[in-house]
C-alpha positions as CSV (number, residue, x, y, z in Angstrom):
1,M,-24.3,108.5,-134.2
2,T,-21.8,106.5,-132.2
3,I,-19.6,108.4,-129.8
4,M,-15.9,107.6,-130.4
5,K,-13.1,107.3,-127.8
6,S,-10.6,109.2,-130.0
7,S,-8.8,112.5,-129.9
8,Q,-9.6,113.0,-133.6
9,L,-13.1,111.6,-134.0
10,N,-16.0,112.7,-131.9
11,S,-18.7,110.5,-133.4
12,V,-19.5,108.5,-136.5
13,G,-22.7,107.4,-138.2
14,Y,-23.7,105.2,-141.1
15,D,-26.6,105.3,-143.6
16,E,-27.1,101.7,-144.7
17,E,-29.4,102.6,-147.6
18,K,-26.9,105.0,-149.2
19,N,-23.6,103.3,-147.9
20,E,-22.5,106.7,-146.5
21,L,-20.3,107.2,-143.5
22,Y,-20.6,110.4,-141.5
23,V,-17.7,111.4,-139.4
24,E,-17.7,114.3,-136.9
25,F,-14.2,115.4,-136.1
26,S,-13.0,116.8,-132.8
27,Y,-13.2,120.3,-134.2
28,G,-16.9,119.8,-134.9
29,Q,-17.1,119.6,-138.7
30,V,-19.0,116.6,-140.2
31,Y,-17.8,115.0,-143.4
32,K,-19.7,112.4,-145.5
33,Y,-17.8,109.5,-147.1
34,I,-19.5,107.9,-150.1
35,E,-19.8,104.2,-151.0
36,V,-18.3,102.9,-147.8
37,P,-19.1,99.3,-147.1
38,K,-20.8,98.6,-143.8
39,R,-18.0,96.3,-142.7
40,V,-15.6,99.3,-142.8
41,Y,-18.0,101.2,-140.5
42,D,-18.5,98.2,-138.2
43,K,-14.7,97.9,-137.9
44,L,-14.3,101.6,-137.1
45,I,-16.8,101.5,-134.3
46,T,-15.4,98.3,-132.7
47,I,-11.7,98.7,-133.2
48,S,-10.0,98.7,-129.8
49,V,-6.8,100.4,-130.7
50,S,-6.8,104.0,-132.2
51,P,-9.9,104.5,-134.2
52,G,-8.3,107.7,-135.6
53,S,-5.4,105.7,-137.0
54,Y,-7.7,103.2,-138.6
55,F,-9.7,106.1,-140.1
56,H,-6.6,107.7,-141.6
57,S,-5.1,104.5,-143.0
58,D,-8.3,102.8,-144.2
59,I,-10.9,105.4,-144.9
60,R,-9.8,109.0,-145.3
61,M,-8.2,108.9,-148.7
62,K,-9.8,105.7,-150.0
63,Y,-13.3,107.0,-150.3
64,T,-14.8,110.0,-152.0
65,Y,-15.8,112.6,-149.3
66,E,-17.4,116.0,-149.0
67,K,-17.7,118.5,-146.2
68,T,-21.3,118.8,-145.0
69,E,-23.2,121.6,-143.4
70,Y,-24.6,119.1,-141.0
71,T,-24.2,119.1,-137.2
72,V,-24.6,115.9,-135.2
73,K,-28.0,117.2,-134.0
74,D,-29.1,117.5,-137.7
75,L,-28.1,114.0,-138.5
76,I,-29.8,112.6,-135.4
77,L,-33.0,114.5,-136.3
78,E,-32.9,113.2,-139.9
79,V,-32.9,109.6,-138.7
80,L,-35.9,110.2,-136.4
């Protein structure tokens, strides 16, 4: 998971095998976004101006998503 400098996003992660983007919001909930191209994840973690705005305009309603029961700790342990 990549820590984000954002008031809305705490961290994000990406599963390259499944093309899934994981987003932990500032309130602690993790959502999974499905069929997200890696280039979208790459832009999200490198954008210098407002990652939250980029997320809302280019990801949030463009990709299928679901609320997960994961915590960030669960996601990190899954990768290890």
